[in-house]
C-alpha positions in Angstrom: 153.5 245.2 308.3 155.0 245.9 304.9 158.8 245.6 304.5 159.7 249.2 303.5 162.5 247.9 301.2 159.7 246.4 299.1 158.1 249.7 298.4 159.5 250.9 295.1 158.3 253.6 292.8 158.2 252.4 289.2 157.0 255.6 287.5 156.9 259.3 288.4 155.1 261.9 286.2 155.2 265.6 286.9 151.9 267.0 285.7 152.4 270.7 285.8 149.1 271.7 284.2 147.0 269.6 286.6 149.5 270.4 289.4 149.9 266.8 290.6 152.8 264.4 290.9 151.7 261.0 289.8 153.6 258.1 291.4 153.2 254.4 290.5 154.5 251.7 292.8 155.6 248.1 292.3 152.7 246.9 294.4 150.3 248.2 291.8 149.3 251.4 293.7 149.2 254.7 291.8 148.6 258.0 293.5 148.1 261.5 292.3 149.6 263.9 294.9 148.8 267.6 294.6 151.7 270.0 294.7 150.2 271.9 297.7 149.8 268.6 299.6 153.4 267.6 298.9 154.7 271.0 300.0 152.8 271.2 303.3 153.8 267.6 304.1 157.5 268.1 303.2 159.7 265.6 305.1 162.2 268.4 305.7 163.3 269.4 309.2 162.1 272.9 308.3 158.5 271.6 308.1 158.6 268.5 310.3 160.8 269.9 313.0 162.6 267.3 315.1 159.4 265.6 316.3 155.7 265.7 315.9 155.3 268.5 318.5 157.6 270.7 316.5 155.9 270.3 313.1 155.4 273.7 311.4 152.0 274.6 309.9 152.8 275.7 306.3 150.2 278.1 304.8 149.7 279.9 301.6 150.9 277.1 299.2 147.7 276.7 297.2 149.5 277.8 294.0 152.9 276.4 294.6 154.5 274.6 291.7 157.2 271.9 291.3 160.0 272.8 288.9 162.1 269.7 289.2 162.0 266.1 290.4 165.6 265.0 291.2 166.3 261.3 291.7 168.3 260.4 294.9 169.8 257.0 294.5 167.2 254.2 294.1 165.1 255.2 297.1 163.9 258.8 296.9 163.4 262.0 295.0 164.1 265.6 295.9 161.2 267.9 294.8 162.2 271.5 293.9 159.3 273.9 294.5 159.0 277.2 292.9 158.8 279.0 296.3 162.5 278.0 296.8 161.9 275.0 299.0 164.0 272.0 298.0 165.1 270.4 301.3 163.8 267.0 302.4 163.9 263.7 300.6 160.7 262.1 299.6 161.5 258.4 300.0 159.4 255.8 298.2 158.0 254.8 301.6 157.0 258.3 302.4 155.4 259.0 299.0 153.5 255.7 299.4 152.4 256.8 302.9 151.3 260.2 301.5 149.3 258.5 298.8 147.7 255.8 301.0 146.8 258.2 303.8 146.0 261.3 301.8 142.5 261.8 303.0 143.4 261.5 306.7 146.5 263.6 306.4 144.7 266.3 304.4 141.8 266.4 306.9 144.3 266.8 309.8 146.1 269.6 307.9 142.8 271.4 307.2 141.8 271.1 310.9 145.2 272.5 312.0 144.7 275.4 309.5 141.2 276.1 310.8 142.5 276.2 314.4 145.2 278.6 313.4 142.8 280.9 311.7 140.6 281.0 314.8 143.7 282.0 316.8 
């Protein structure tokens, strides 16, 4: 298991035109994280609730933008979205997890979205 204190972002690029946040890590990994993906997986209590059973399905964020990336100490950033959402701290560990598990997390989100559409 990786020591979470060893996960450090070394570079963050906000690519507004391609709508991705590019994050490079000290371990050599580099991920391009789409804005919509980051918004629907916000670590905020508003989205995550206070446990897995309380997680909120966030919809309609296909065109969401990020207007600012604010550093929080040496361990996280706050992303300011153009829909007004700016709560939740994206720690280096969480950003690394979002990058390394992107396919699985996105598939789970799409499955939840499909179930919700069926009612």
